[in-house]
VOGU-3710 file (C-alpha; in Angstrom, 3 decimals, decimal comma):
1> mtvrhlvarw> 0,000/0,000/0,000  1,428/3,416/-0,940  1,841/6,388/1,382  -0,928/8,125/-0,586  -3,334/5,253/0,183  -2,392/5,303/3,881  -3,054/9,052/4,140  -6,422/8,672/2,409  -7,479/5,853/4,727  -6,425/7,874/7,777
11> wwsavalvvl> -8,398/10,934/6,556  -11,660/8,973/6,068  -11,256/7,285/9,458  -10,919/10,696/11,091  -14,042/11,964/9,314  -16,019/8,919/10,516  -14,955/9,523/14,113  -16,018/13,167/13,898  -19,452/12,162/12,500  -20,004/9,589/15,268
21> acqaatatpp> -19,009/12,123/17,911  -21,478/14,683/16,540  -24,274/12,106/16,471  -23,600/11,176/20,103  -23,560/14,841/21,148  -26,888/15,621/19,451  -28,748/12,393/20,342  -32,032/12,944/22,220  -31,816/11,604/25,784  -34,417/9,017/26,835
31> pspsptvspa> -37,456/10,377/28,692  -37,299/10,447/32,473  -39,181/7,617/34,174  -42,374/8,309/36,086  -41,946/8,898/39,833  -42,021/5,563/41,608  -41,017/3,742/44,737  -40,048/0,133/44,136  -38,775/-1,333/47,395  -36,643/-4,425/47,453
41> prsrgqfdgv> -38,464/-7,668/48,307  -38,681/-8,234/52,052  -40,288/-10,418/54,657  -43,688/-9,563/56,068  -43,319/-7,415/59,142  -44,498/-4,319/60,961  -45,967/-1,366/59,139  -43,294/1,275/58,468  -44,477/4,896/58,513  -41,318/6,179/56,827
51> ralefaraqc> -41,919/3,939/53,833  -45,601/4,889/53,773  -44,562/8,543/53,603  -42,387/7,752/50,587  -45,378/6,077/48,944  -47,405/9,257/49,517  -44,630/11,400/48,059  -44,497/9,210/44,962  -48,153/10,068/44,316  -47,647/13,778/44,974
61> aigprptgse> -44,755/13,752/42,489  -47,257/12,839/39,753  -49,225/16,032/40,465  -52,979/16,597/40,927  -54,878/13,382/40,145  -58,567/14,163/39,521  -60,986/11,603/38,106  -60,602/11,120/34,361  -57,095/12,621/34,163  -53,944/11,178/32,639
71> allrtrawie> -52,276/11,696/36,020  -54,802/9,382/37,665  -54,066/6,732/35,021  -50,374/7,012/35,898  -51,260/6,686/39,573  -53,305/3,565/38,907  -50,388/2,032/36,995  -48,090/2,823/39,927  -50,517/1,278/42,432  -50,863/-1,860/40,331
81> qqlvqagwev> -47,070/-2,124/40,025  -46,743/-2,053/43,813  -49,523/-4,612/44,349  -48,042/-7,048/41,847  -44,557/-6,656/43,309  -45,966/-7,352/46,777  -47,658/-10,551/45,551  -51,298/-9,464/45,240  -53,780/-10,251/42,493  -54,984/-7,054/40,792
91> vrqettyrgl> -58,663/-6,647/39,875  -59,887/-3,628/37,916  -63,387/-2,213/37,835  -63,984/0,278/35,033  -67,284/2,134/34,657  -68,400/5,646/33,690  -70,307/8,436/35,393  -71,507/11,591/33,637  -69,174/10,909/30,742  -66,015/10,376/32,780
101> pirnvvgvrg> -64,266/7,016/33,282  -64,336/5,630/36,833  -61,375/3,370/37,587  -61,457/1,360/40,814  -58,610/-1,043/41,631  -58,597/-3,903/44,157  -55,665/-5,986/45,346  -56,651/-9,464/46,601  -54,713/-11,975/48,733  -55,702/-14,942/50,877
111> qgrpvmvgah> -58,563/-17,426/50,914  -61,596/-17,389/53,182  -63,746/-14,696/54,806  -63,414/-11,565/52,664  -62,771/-8,212/54,340  -61,838/-4,934/52,670  -59,556/-2,035/53,540  -60,242/0,981/51,342  -58,988/4,444/50,428  -59,677/6,864/47,593
121> ydtrpraerd> -56,782/7,724/45,303  -58,283/10,567/43,275  -57,825/14,235/44,219  -60,126/17,248/44,186  -60,258/19,145/40,863  -60,922/22,506/42,553  -59,563/23,916/45,809  -62,788/25,757/46,605  -61,709/26,574/50,180  -58,405/28,130/49,091
131> ptnpeapilg> -58,351/31,883/49,791  -56,196/32,790/46,774  -56,864/30,312/43,959  -60,106/28,365/44,514  -60,303/27,124/40,905  -56,955/25,305/40,940  -56,735/21,516/41,468  -55,249/20,330/44,751  -52,198/18,102/45,098  -53,946/15,962/47,705
141> gndgasgaav> -51,093/15,031/50,006  -53,433/14,099/52,851  -56,759/13,976/51,006  -55,900/11,178/48,603  -52,226/10,218/48,854  -52,148/9,378/52,577  -54,844/6,701/52,522  -53,535/5,105/49,333  -50,019/5,107/50,805  -51,246/3,227/53,878
151> lvelayvldi> -52,811/0,569/51,640  -49,642/0,175/49,571  -47,492/-0,293/52,676  -50,045/-2,775/54,032  -49,680/-4,740/50,801  -46,008/-5,289/51,612  -46,296/-6,069/55,327  -49,600/-7,858/56,020  -49,290/-11,401/57,328  -52,771/-12,634/56,432
161> peglqvqlaf> -54,034/-15,441/58,694  -55,512/-18,623/57,317  -59,196/-18,462/56,513  -59,148/-14,768/55,591  -59,145/-12,967/52,257  -58,030/-9,323/52,291  -59,100/-6,858/49,622  -57,219/-3,566/49,320  -59,629/-1,265/47,457  -58,476/1,966/45,814
171> fdaedrgnid> -61,593/4,002/45,055  -61,823/6,524/42,233  -64,170/9,537/42,157  -64,592/10,158/45,867  -63,426/13,744/45,857  -65,496/15,391/43,129  -68,513/15,827/45,397  -70,384/19,142/45,222  -68,580/20,078/42,002  -70,643/20,279/38,793
181> gwpfavgasq> -73,483/18,411/40,486  -71,416/15,352/41,431  -71,997/13,494/44,705  -69,177/12,173/46,854  -68,136/8,483/46,860  -69,044/7,714/43,246  -66,375/5,013/42,839  -67,304/3,297/46,090  -70,993/3,403/45,156  -70,291/1,743/41,839
191> mvadfpvarp> -68,164/-0,914/43,517  -70,941/-1,792/45,966  -73,492/-1,877/43,139  -71,503/-4,561/41,306  -68,623/-5,992/43,325  -65,696/-7,118/41,104  -64,510/-9,278/44,030  -66,291/-11,305/46,719  -68,700/-9,201/48,763  -66,732/-8,246/51,900
201> eamvlvdmvg> -68,030/-8,907/55,390  -66,622/-5,574/56,583  -64,817/-2,518/55,227  -62,351/-0,219/56,999  -61,782/3,085/55,211  -58,658/5,202/55,748  -58,975/8,790/54,519  -56,988/11,909/55,446  -54,960/9,987/58,030  -51,455/11,445/57,620
211> dkdqqiyrer> -51,718/14,953/59,125  -48,787/15,637/61,468  -51,302/16,961/64,010  -53,319/13,755/63,890  -56,761/13,742/65,529  -58,813/10,667/64,641  -62,155/10,570/66,461  -64,960/8,029/66,166  -66,863/8,941/63,010  -70,578/9,000/63,868
221> nsdpalndvl> -71,902/7,164/60,801  -69,519/4,222/61,252  -70,504/0,789/62,577  -70,296/1,061/66,407  -69,093/-2,486/67,114  -66,332/-2,369/64,496  -65,332/1,058/65,781  -65,074/-0,463/69,276  -62,655/-3,063/67,944  -60,424/-0,581/66,114
231> faiaaelgye> -60,241/1,958/68,932  -59,510/-0,813/71,450  -56,586/-1,887/69,257  -55,401/1,740/69,063  -55,483/1,988/72,855  -53,542/-1,269/73,268  -50,894/0,040/70,888  -50,528/3,178/73,014  -52,269/5,572/70,648  -55,216/6,702/72,812
241> grgfynepkw> -54,817/10,461/73,234  -51,917/10,316/70,789  -53,551/10,421/67,364  -56,673/8,405/68,299  -59,487/9,773/70,483  -62,188/7,309/71,494  -65,135/9,685/71,413  -67,563/10,691/68,638  -67,117/13,958/66,810  -67,790/14,184/63,060
251> aiiddhipfl> -70,421/12,620/60,802  -68,832/12,308/57,358  -70,182/11,477/53,904  -67,361/9,292/52,613  -66,636/6,015/50,816  -67,913/3,944/53,750  -71,513/5,140/53,322  -72,407/2,922/50,302  -71,179/-0,115/52,271  -73,267/0,790/55,306
261> eagipavdli> -76,308/1,314/53,085  -75,749/-2,188/51,668  -75,702/-3,695/55,172  -71,910/-4,148/55,340  -70,272/-3,019/58,624  -67,906/-0,172/57,768  -65,762/2,350/59,635  -64,228/5,609/58,449  -60,851/6,300/60,088  -60,490/9,994/59,244
271> dfdypawhtl> -58,850/13,106/60,661  -61,332/15,832/59,762  -59,611/18,447/61,954  -57,395/19,404/59,035  -56,996/23,113/58,185  -55,569/22,432/54,713  -58,677/20,476/53,614  -59,674/21,408/50,054  -56,971/24,086/49,795  -53,709/24,290/47,869
281> ddtceqlgae> -51,855/23,744/51,151  -52,882/20,067/51,082  -49,459/18,774/50,046  -47,195/15,994/51,248  -45,459/18,561/53,465  -48,470/18,200/55,780  -47,787/14,490/56,384  -45,947/12,778/59,205  -44,516/9,269/59,174  -45,662/8,714/62,768
291> slervgrvve> -49,265/9,509/61,871  -49,259/7,127/58,916  -47,636/4,452/61,054  -50,245/4,668/63,818  -53,111/4,122/61,386  -51,244/1,435/59,489  -50,461/-0,561/62,629  -54,050/-0,382/63,875  -55,342/-1,798/60,584  -52,466/-4,289/60,370
301> twveqgaplr> -53,267/-5,607/63,862  -56,981/-5,840/63,062  -56,296/-7,950/59,960  -53,705/-10,160/61,634  -56,105/-10,861/64,512  -58,536/-12,247/61,952  -60,517/-9,041/61,253  -63,042/-9,373/64,132  -66,300/-7,449/63,703  -67,197/-7,194/67,422
311> pedrspspqe> -65,112/-6,853/70,596  -66,194/-10,306/71,809  -64,783/-11,872/68,616  -61,259/-10,648/69,256  -58,270/-12,869/69,904  -55,779/-11,831/72,606  -53,886/-8,690/71,704  -50,294/-9,117/70,492  -47,432/-8,559/72,906  -45,353/-5,562/72,010
//
C-alpha cells in the first residue's frame, strides 16, 4: 500500500470519528421515568411509617390526580405495580359516570372470609376553600395520597391469617362531590353496586390519616361495634390520646356510606380536623410518618387478629 493510500485511509477514518461524535452529542436523551417507589423484596413485618410517607410522596410527584385525568391513570399504573410486586392479584373495575371514566382497583390476597380495607386515590379538581386560587386543582397530600399510601405499605407487610381474604380497594371519584353536580363516593358506590370481588363482610376506610397533628375521632356514621374493635386496638398500641381519640365527633359522607347502606359493617378512620382540607396547602409537606404508622399498625393488627367485627370476637392482643 502506498503512502498516498495510507493518508487517504487515515483521513476517512478521522471523518467517521467526527461524524459519530457529533451524532452522540446531538442524540435525544431518553425520557425520564415516572416517579415511583419500588422497594426491594422483604419479609412480612411491621408497618413502616417512613416507607408509607415515601409512597405518599411518589403520588404527589405525579401532580394533581382528579378523576378522568392522565395523572390518575399514571397513579393507577403505579398502584398496580406495587400490588403485583408485593404478591397481590390485581382486579380492575372500570365504569363511567356523567361521561367520565371511573377506575377502581382492588388488590386481593388470601382465601376465606373476605374483608376490605379501602382508600380513595383521586384528588379534588378545585380547591374551593383556598383563599387565593379556589379554581386550581389540589395536590392531595393528605386527602388522597395518605390513605392510598397506607394501603400500599399494608400490601407489603400484612401477614394474612388462614381463613381470611383481604381486599385492598383503591376508590376513584370520591373527591369530586359538590362540584358540577357530582356526589361524593361515586367510585365506592359503583363498587358496591356490582362488586368485582367477593362481597366483603366488613370494610375499613382510611382517609386523610397522615396529618402531622393527627386527631382521629370516632366517626358518627360508622358501625359502632367495628369502631369499638379498632379503637380498642389503638389503645392497646398506646395511641389513645396520641392520634386516636375514642369519642364521637364528626359525621362524614365518605366512601364507607355505600357499604353501610348495603348492610356491610364499615368504619371511616379519618382526621377531619385538618386546616388544609380542600386548599392548595394540602401537600405531602403536611404528612408525618408517625401519623401514617399509627393508622397502618391499627389496621395491620386488626387484619392479623382475623378481622373481628365485634369486641367479643377478638383474639388476645399481640405482645409488644
